[in-house]
N, C-alpha and C positions, 0 to 999 in steps of 0.2 A: 052272676055272683051276687051275694047278699052282703051288705055292709055290716060292720060290727067292730069299730075301733075301740080304743080305750087306752088308759095309762099303762105304762110299764109297771108291772107289779114287782115289788122289792121285798126280799126277806134277808134278815141278817142272822148270823149264827155264831155264837161264842163257844170256842172249844176249851178243853181243859188245859192246865199248864203243861208244857213239855219239860223234859229233863233239864234243859239249859235254864229255863225260867225258874224251876224249883231250886237248882243249884245256886242261882243268883239271889234267891229269896225275894224275887220281884213280886210286889203286891198286885192284887186285882184292881183294875181301874174301870171296870164295866159293871153295870147292873141293868136289869131289865124288868119291866112291869107291863104286862099285856103287850101292846104294840110299840111301846116306848123303849128306847135304848139310851142310857145315859153314860157318858164317859167323863171321868174326873182327872184333871191335870194333877199328876203326882207331885209337882213342885209347888204350884200355887193353890191347889184345891178348887180351882174354878171348874164348873160343870157345864156340859153342853148336852142337850137332850134332842134326840131325833125320833121321829115317828115314821114307822114303816108298815107295810101290810102284814108282815110277820116278824116277830123277834123270838128266835129260838135260843133258849138257854141250855147248852150242852156242856156246861163247865163242870158241874158236879152231879153225878148220877143220884146222889142222895137228896138232892134239892127238891123241895115241894113248893117253894115260893121264891122265885117262879118255878113252875114244874119243869123237870128235866125233859129235854126234847131228844128222842131217840131217832135213829135212821128212819124207822117206820113213821114216826110222827112227822118228820120233814116231808116224806113222800106223800102221806095222806093230805097234808096241807098244800104242798106245792106241786108235787108230781101228778096227782090226780087231776088237779085243775088244768095242768098242761094237757093231759090226755083228753080231758073232756072237751077242750077247745079243738084239739086235733080231730076228735071224733065228729065234731060238727062240721069239719071241713076247713078250719083255719090253719094257716101255717103258724107254727109255734116255735119258740126258741127259749131255752133255759140255759143261762150261763152263770158260772161261778167266778167271783173276783175276790182278790185279797193278796196280802203279802206272802212271800215264801214261807211255807210251813204253817199256814193259818188254818188248814183243813179243807181246802177246796176239793182236792181229789177225793178225800174221804167222803164228803157229801155227795159228790157226783158218781164215783165209781165204787167206793166202799173199802172195807178192810181186807177183802180177800176170802171171806166166808159168808154163808147165808145169813148169819146173825147180824153182820155189819154191812150187808149189801146196800149199795148206794142207789141214787135216783135213776141212773142210766139203765142198769140191768133190770130194776123193778119196772121201769116204764116199758122196756122192750117186752118183758114177759106179759104185762097187762094188755098190751096191744093185741097179742095173739089170743089171749083169753077172750077178749071182746070179739075178735074176728071169728073165733070158733062158735061163739054164741049167736052170731049174726046169721041171717038167712040168705044173704047174697054172696057173690064171689068177691075175692079180694086179692090184691097183689102188693107185696112189700119188697122194697129194695133198701140196702144199707150201704153206706160209705163211712170210712173212718180215715181222717187225715190229721197230719201234725204240721204245725207251722213253727219253724225254727229258724232264727236269723233271717226272717222274711222269705224263707223258702218253704215249699209245700211238699210233703211226703205222703204217699198213699200207704197207709199201714196195712192194708189188705192185699197189696200187690205182691204176688208170689216172687217175681223176679227180683224185686228189691229186698224182700225179707230173707231170700235164700242166700244173700251175699252178706256174710258177717263183717265184711270190710267196707260196706257201703256207708256213706254218711248222708245226712239230710242235705248238706250243702251240695254234694255231687249228684244227688238224686232228686233235685227240686223240679216240681211240675210248674208250669206256667199258669198264671191266672189271667183269664181273658174276659172281655166284656162284650156281650151280644146286645144289639139295639133293642130287642124285645124281651129276650130271656134274662137279661141282666148279667151279673158276674158269675163265672163258672171256672172250674179247674180243668184245664185242657189235659186230656188223657186219663181222667179219673172215671173209671167204669163202675157203676153201681153193681152190687152183688144181689141177685134175686134170691129170696129165701121163702121157704114154705112154712116154717114153724120157728118157735123160739129156740129150739135146740140148735138149729143152723145159725141163728143170730149169735147164740152163746159161743159156738165154735169160732165164728168169724171174729167176734170181739176178743176171744181168748188169743187168737192168732195176732190180732192187732195189738193187744196188751203185751203179748210176748215180744212183739217188735219194739214196743216202748221199753219193755224190761231190758231187752238186749241193748237198746240205745242207752238206757239208764246205766246199765252195767258197763257198756263200752264207751260211755260218755259221749255219744253222738248228740243226743238231745234228751235230757232227763225230763221226768214228768213235771218238775217245777220250773224248767227252763224253756218249755215249749207249750204252745197252745194246741189243744186237741179238740177236734170237732167230729162228733158222731152224728150222722144224719140218717133218719129213716124216712123213706118216701112211701106213703101209704095210698093206695088207690082201691076203692071198693065200690060195688054196685048195690044200690038199695033195691028193695022189692019192686018199686015203681019204675025201675030201669035207669034212674038217674045215677050219674057217676059223681062220687065225692072223693076229692084227693087232698092230701095234706103233706107238708114237709115238717118233720120234727127235728129241730137242730138242738143238740145237747153239747154245750161248749164248756170245756175246762181250760180256763185261761192260765197262762204262766204266772208265776208269783212275782209280785213287785218287790223291789229291794233297793234301798238308797245306796248309791255307789260309795258315798263317803263313809257310811257305817260299815259297808262291806269291805272297804279297802280294795276295791277292784282296780285292775290295771290291765293294759295290754289286751290280749284276746278276750279276757273275761269282761273288760270294760266295753269292748266292741259288742260282745254278745248282750251285755246288759243294756247297751244303747239301743240294740235292736228290739229288745223286750220293752224298754221304756218308750221307744218310738211307737210301737203298736199300741201299748196301753195308754200312752199320752194322747195318741190320735183318737183312740176309743173315747177317752175322756173329753177331748175337744168336740168329737161328734155328739156325745151325750149332752155336753153343755150347749152346743149350738141348737140341737133338737129341742132341749128343754126351753131355751129362750124363744125358739120359734113357736113352740106349743103354748108358751105363756102369753105372748103378745099377738099370736095369730098371724104374724107376718112371715112370709116365706122368702124374703129377700136374701137372708144370710146364707152364704155358701156352706154346705156341709162337707168337711174334708175327708170324704170316704176314701179317696184315691191316695191318701198319704201313707197308707200301710196296707199290707196284704190282708191282715185280719179284718179291718173295717170294710175293705172292698168286698170281702166275702160275706160279711154280716150286714151289708147295706139294707136288705129287706127286713132283717130281723130287728134292726135298730129303729128305723123310722118309716118302714114301708109296709108291705103286706104280711104282717106277722103280729101275733100276740106274744109278748115277751115277758119272761120272769127272770129276775136277777137274784142270785144268792150271794151275799157279801159275807165272806168268812173273816172272823175277827179273832185276834189274839187278846187274851184278857190281861196280859202282863204290862206293868208300868214301863218296862224296858222297851216295849214296842208301842208306846203311846202315840208317837208322831205318825207311824204307819197306820195304826188303827183309826186315828182321827181322820186321816186322809181317806181311808176306805169308807168311813161313814159319810163323809162329804160327797164322795164319788157316788155312793148309793143314793144319797138324798137328791142329787141332781137327776139321776136316772129315773127317779120316781115321778118326775114332772113331765116326762116325755109322753106324748100322745101319738099312738100309732094309727094307721088307717087300714087295719086288717079287714079282709073280705072272705066270705065263704067260697071255697073253690068247688063249685057244683057244675056238673055237666062239662067238665074240662079235662083234657088229657094232660095231666101234669105228673106223669110217672117219673119224669126227670125234668129238672129245671135247666139242664145243661144241653146245649145244642151239640151233643155228641153224635157221631155218625158211624155207621157200620160200613166198612169198605168192602162189601161183598159184591157178588156179580150183579150186574144191572145198575151199577152206580151207587152213590152214597144215599143212605136213607136214615132218618132220625132213629134214635134208640127206641122211641116209643113204637116204631113200626116193626121192630125185631120180635118174632114170635116169643111169647112168654116161656114156652117149653125150651127154646134155645137159650134163653137167659138162665133158666134153672140149670140146664145142662152145663153151661159155662161155669156157674158157681160151684157145681159139684166137682167139675174138673179141677177148679182152683183148690177146693178143699181137700181133694185127694192127692194133691202134690205133697210128697214127703219133704217138708222143709229141711228137716235134719239131714236127710240124704243129700239134698242139693247143697247144703252148707258144707257137708263133708267133702263133696266134690270140689268146692271152691278152696277148701283148706288143702286138699291134695295138690291143687295147682300151686298154692303157696309153698308147699313142701318141695315140689319140683323146682320152683324158683330159687328157694334158699339153697338147695343142693347144687344147682347150676352156678349160683353165685359163689359157692365155696371153691369152685375151680379145681385147682390141683389137690385140694384136701379131699374132695369126693373120691369114693372108691373107683377103681379103674373100671369095674363092671357097670358102674352107674346105678347100682342098686344098694339098698341099705337094709340092715337087719330090721326085723319087725319091731323090736324094742326101740331102736334108734328112731325109726319113723314115727312111732307113737309118741316118743318124747318130743320130737320136733313139732308134731301137730299140736301137742299140748302147749309148748312154749310159743308157737305162732299165735295161738288164741290169747295166751297170757300177755304177750307183748302188744297185741292189738288193743286189748282191754286197757292195759297200762297207759298206752299212748293217748287213748281217748279220755281216760279218767284224769290223767295228770294234766292234760291240756285244759280240762274243765276249770282248773284253778290257775291257769297261766304259769305253770312251772315249766321252764324251757328245757326239757329233757326228752330225748327220743330213743326208743328201744327197737332194735332190729335183731331178730333171731339169726343165729349163725351156727356153723359146725366148726369145732376146733379139735385139735389133737388131744386125745385123752391123756390123763396124767400118767397112765401106764399103757404102752403100746405093744401089741403083739405083731411081730413082723415075720412074714414068711415069703421066701423067694420061690417062685414057681414058673413053669414054662407056660406061655400063652400061644396057642395055635391060631393064627389068623388066616383061615381059608387056605391052608396048605403052604402058606408062606413060612419063612424062617421063624422059628420060635423066638420069642423075646421074653425077657424077664418082667415080672410085674410084682405086685405086693397087695396084701390085705392090710388095711390100716385101721387101728382102733380110733373111733371118733366119739365125741360127745357133744351135746347141745349146750350152747351158751347164748348170751345176749350181749351184743355190741351196744354200748351206751354212749351217747353223744350229748354234751351240754351245749345247747344251741348258742348261748351268749358268748362263750369262750372258745367253742369248737373242740374242747377237751374230749378225748375218746378213751374208753376203758372197756373192760369186759366184766359182766356179772355172771354168776352161775345161775342156772335155772331156779335153784332153790332160793337164792337171794331175791330174785324177782318175785317169786311166789310169796315169799314171806312179807315183802314190802307191800305187795298188792293187797294182801289181807288187811294190812294197816290202813291203806288208802280206801278200801271199801268201807271200813268202819267210819273213817272221816266223812266220806261221801254220805253215808246213811245219816250221820248226825247233821250234816249240812242240809240235806234234802228235807229233814224234819224241822228245820229252822233252829236247831240247837247251836249251830255255828254260823257266823257270817262268812261270806265268801272269802274275805281276807284272812280270817282266822283259819279256815279250812286250808287255804293255799299255803299259809305258813307251816301248818302241821305236815302237809304233804312234802313240801320242800325240805323241811327239817329231817324227815324220814329218809328222803333220797340222799341228802348230804351225809347223813349218818352211815348209810350204806357205802357212800363214796369213800369214807375214811377206812373201810375194811374190805373194799372190793378187790378182786383180782385184777391188778394193773399190769399191762404188758410193758416190761422194761425195754425189750428189744430182742433181736435175734443175732445168733452167731452161727457160723458154719465151719464144719470140719471135713476136709477132703477124705474120701473113703477108698481111694485107689488101693492102698495096701490091704485093706480088709478083703477086697475081691480076690486076693491071692492067699488069704488066711495068714497075713503078716500083721504085726503090730504097727499101729501108726505112731509116729513120733509125737512127743508132746508139742501141742500147737497153742498159739495164743491169738485166736481170732478176736476181732473187735465185736463188741456188743453194740449193735446199731439200733437206735430207737425208731419208732414209727415216723418221726419227723426227719429221719435221715442223719441225725446227729449221733456222734459216738457217746455211749453211755457208760463204757467200761471195757474191760478185757476179760475173756474167759480162758482159763488154763485147762486144757482137756486133752485126752488121748483115748484110744480104743484098742482093745485086745481081743482077738478071736478066742472063743471058749466053748466048752460043752454046755449042755442044757442046765447043768448045775452051777455054772459060773466058773469052772476050773479052766485056767488058760490052757490053750492047746500047745503041744510041743512044736518046735520049729520044723520038725520033719513032716508035719501035716500040711505044709504050704503046698500050693498047686502052681503049675506053670501057666494054666489057662483058666480064667474065671468061668468059662462055659462048663467046666467040669463040675461046678457046684449046682448047676440047674437041676431042679427036682429033689434037691437035698435040703434038710433043715440046717440052717446056719445060724450060729449064735455068736454074739460078741459082747463084750463088757465095755461100757462107756465109763470112763473115769473122769469126772469133773472135779478137779482138784481145788480150784478156787475161782471166784469172780472178784476182780479188783476194780477200783475206780468207780463203783456204783454211786449214784446220788445218795446223799445221806437222808434226805427227806423227800416226801412225796411232792412237796412244793418245788424243790429243785429239779425233780424229774418232770415237772410240767403237769402234774396231776391235779394240784389244788391251786387254781388261780385266786381263790378267795380263802386264805388260811383261816382256820377256825379260831386261832388265838393270836394275839399280838406278839407273844413270846416265841421266838423262833425255836427255842429248845423244846417247846411243848407241841410243836406241829407234828402231825402223824409221820412216823418214820417209814423208811422204805419197807421195813418188816421182813418176814421170812421170804426167802427167794426160792422158788421152785422152777423146774424146767420140764418141758415136754420136748420130744424130738420127733423128727420125721426124716426118713431115709429116702434119698432119691438115687436110683441106679441108672447107669447108661445115659447120662446127661447128653443132650443133643450135641453131636459134633465132637464129643470127647472120646468116643470109642469104648470098648469093653472095660469094665472095672472102674470107670470114672464116675464119680457121683459125689454126694455130700451128705453129711448128717446136719440137719438144720435144728438148732436149739432155740426154743421159744421160752424166754425167761419171764417169770411173773413175780410181782411183789404182792404179798398179802398183808394188808394193813393191820 
C-alpha cells in the first residue's frame, strides 16, 4: 500500500428558490465569491463568511457573477476528482448533506433525464469508459442500500423489492463488525456487472424500490440515507492489482422538529434521522479536533448509529472523502442553512489516512461467505463467471410479475376474510378481482403515506354487498349428494376505515380513497420538496381525511327479516326488526315486508303459493322488499358514534345522519331451521 492522506474536501451548493419560498416572498441570505460563501442574518444583518474547496452558485441560471454552476460543472469539479483518486487505488467517498428539500438528491442522482443527470450516474458511466480504454482486465461490483430508522434495506434484493407490502423496518439487515475487514452489512451480496448498461438497470431497479417506498411511504428519499457503492478491481499491464471502493452517499434531510411540528411516529422517525446525523456531526467534530491537535485520545462515536458505523472508513480511515453541502438560499431557512455551513466547515478540518490499495484482493470489504459444497469460502473466491451469472439471474426476474403474485395472495386473504359475503363457489368475477387488486394497492399506499405524517387512520380493503344485488336460487350438486340451494350474490369493493385514537370504524368507497390519495400525493410532493414542513403536511392530510369522514358511507347497523313465507311464495307480514349498530347497541327500528312478484315487480296471486319450497329449485324467483320507514335513528353522526371530535361547537351544525340507504343479503336454509327458513339481512348506511 502507498500512503496518501489529506483533508476532507468540501463543496457547498446553493439551489434556486422553491415554490414555498417564492410564495412567502423570502429574500436570499446567501452570496458566493470564488471559494467563499457568506450568509446574512435576515433579522440583524450580521454576516458570517466560510471558505470551502468549492462554492457552487446554482441559484440563478442567468447569473454570471458568480457564474451559474450546472450539474456538469459540479461533476467536473467534484466527481472527476473522486474518480481520479479511485483510479489510483484509493477508497473514495462522496456524500451530500443538507436540510430536507435543499437539493441533495438532485446533486447526487439528478432530475431524471440526461440533461440533469447527477454525480452518481455520471461517475458510474465514467468508470466503465476508463475501463474500456485500459489494457488490463477489470471487475466491478455494485451495491445499493437504504438506511431508514436505523435499519438497512438492500435496494437491489429481488425478494424484498418483489413484495409491495414490505417495509424497511421489517426487512432490516444486520450491521456487523469484523476484526480485520471492519463494518459490513450481513446478507448484502454485491452484484457483478460487465458494463454501465447493467449498472444503469440495477440502479433503476434500486431507484424504483425507493420510488415505491416514497409512494408507499415506507422510506422516502428525504427520510432515508442511501449508499451506492462500487467496488472496482483491475489489473495493470505489469500484473499488479489495484482495487478501490467508491461510496456515494445521499444523506436524509435534516429538519427541526419544532419547526416541523412533528409528533408521535413522525417524531420517532425524526429522532432516528437526527440521531444518525447528530452522531455523524459528533464524529466529524471529534475527528476535526483530533486532526487539529494531533492527539488520538478522544473516542470517536462511530458505534452510536448505523450510518456512522458503515461510514467509519470513509470519515477518518482508509478513504479520500468529498462532502457536498446543499444550501437553501431563503431567509425562512436561515437557521438550518447556517447549521449546514458550520457542519461543512468542521468536516473540512478532518485529515484522513487513505492508502493506495495495490496488489490486494479487495473485491469486497465484507466477510461474506458462499455456503456451497466443500464448506464456506469468501466471496472473493467465487468464480467471476458465477457472480456475473447470479447478477443476470437477478436482473431477469420479473419484479412486476412477482409483485402481482403477492397481490394475488392479498386478494385471496381479503376474500377469505369476507367470510359469508364471499361467493359460494369461492371465485370472483374478473372485474371484481381487478377492482380488489387495485384497492389493495391503494390502501397499502394510503396506510404508508398517511403514517408518514402521523395521522392515525388505517385502511383495510374489504368486500361488501353491492347497492343492487342480483339473487338467483339454483341447485348445487355435491358429488351425488342431495342437491342444496345456493346463490350468486353481487359484491363490490370498499375500504374499512379505523381511526386509531378513538377506534371509530366506517366504510369508504374505493373512489373516495382514490380521490383522497391523489390529494395526499400532492401534499407529499410539496413536503418532499421542502415546500411544507412535516407538521403542515400532516395537518393538510388529516384535514382531508376528516373532510371525507363527514361525507363517508357510515354503517348505521343491520336488521333482519325472516323469509319463511317467501319460500312458499307467500307475503311476509309487516315486521319491525331492530336496527343494531356495530357496537351491539340498538340504533332504531325498521318497518319492512316482502312480497313474491314476477320479474317486472308485479305481485303474484295467492294461487301461485307452493306447498314445498323444493318445488322452486331451478326456477327464477323474485320478490319485492318494501321498506316503509326507519324510525329512531340518531339525528347526528356524533350521536351515532361516528364523530368523536365534532367539527363545530354548535350541535345544530354537526354533520347530520344524512340520506339512508340499504343493501340486503338473503340467507336460505339456515342451519338447523329446515327448508324455507332464512332471513333477509338489511345493511343500513348513512351518507353524510
